[in-house]
C-alpha positions in Angstrom: 0.0 -0.1 0.0 2.8 2.3 0.8 4.6 1.6 -2.4 1.0 2.4 -4.2 1.0 6.0 -2.6 4.2 6.9 -3.4 3.9 5.9 -7.1 0.4 8.2 -6.8 3.0 10.8 -5.4 5.3 10.7 -7.9 3.0 10.6 -10.8 1.4 13.6 -9.4 4.7 15.6 -9.0 5.6 14.4 -12.7 2.3 15.7 -14.0 2.4 18.9 -12.3 6.1 19.5 -14.1 5.0 18.7 -17.0 1.7 21.1 -16.6 4.0 23.8 -16.0 6.4 22.9 -18.9 3.6 23.2 -21.0 2.4 26.6 -19.5 5.7 27.9 -20.1 6.3 26.8 -23.5 2.8 28.5 -24.4 3.5 31.7 -23.1 6.5 31.8 -25.1 4.6 31.9 -28.1 2.0 34.2 -26.9 1.9 37.3 -29.1 1.5 40.3 -26.9 -0.1 43.5 -28.1 2.3 46.6 -27.7 1.5 49.4 -25.4 -0.1 51.7 -28.4 -2.9 48.6 -29.1 -3.6 48.4 -25.4 -4.1 52.1 -25.3 -6.6 52.4 -28.1 -8.7 49.5 -27.2 -8.8 50.7 -23.6 -9.8 54.1 -25.0 -12.7 52.3 -27.0 -14.0 50.3 -24.1 -14.1 53.7 -22.1 -15.9 55.4 -24.8 -18.3 52.5 -25.3 -18.9 52.2 -21.8 -20.1 55.8 -21.7 -22.1 55.9 -24.9 -23.9 52.5 -23.4 -24.9 54.4 -20.2 -26.1 57.5 -22.0 -28.3 55.5 -24.2 -29.7 53.2 -20.9 -30.1 56.5 -18.8 -32.4 58.1 -22.1 -34.3 54.7 -22.1 -34.9 54.5 -18.4 -36.2 58.2 -18.6 -38.4 57.1 -21.5 -40.0 54.5 -19.6 -40.3 56.2 -16.4 -41.8 59.2 -18.0 -44.4 56.5 -19.9 -45.0 54.4 -16.4 -45.8 58.1 -14.4 -48.1 59.1 -17.2 -49.8 56.2 -17.7 -50.3 55.7 -13.4 -51.7 59.6 -13.6 -54.0 58.7 -16.3 -55.4 55.4 -14.7 -55.8 56.9 -10.9 -58.2 59.9 -12.2 
């Protein structure tokens, strides 16, 4: 039984070593974006967030106004 536990332990350590080696080799193949690319995509994301926020704010006000007017009409 002790030998079986030792084999599992060695197998786990070998698998972990192989996994970390695979990660290391994959990370060497990654093409990282340049600073300019990161900055430009960040600007696009921030602008998109503000545009969507404005859009939802307008839609929310239209729906709120409609509900208030409908409520006033129905309670008369």
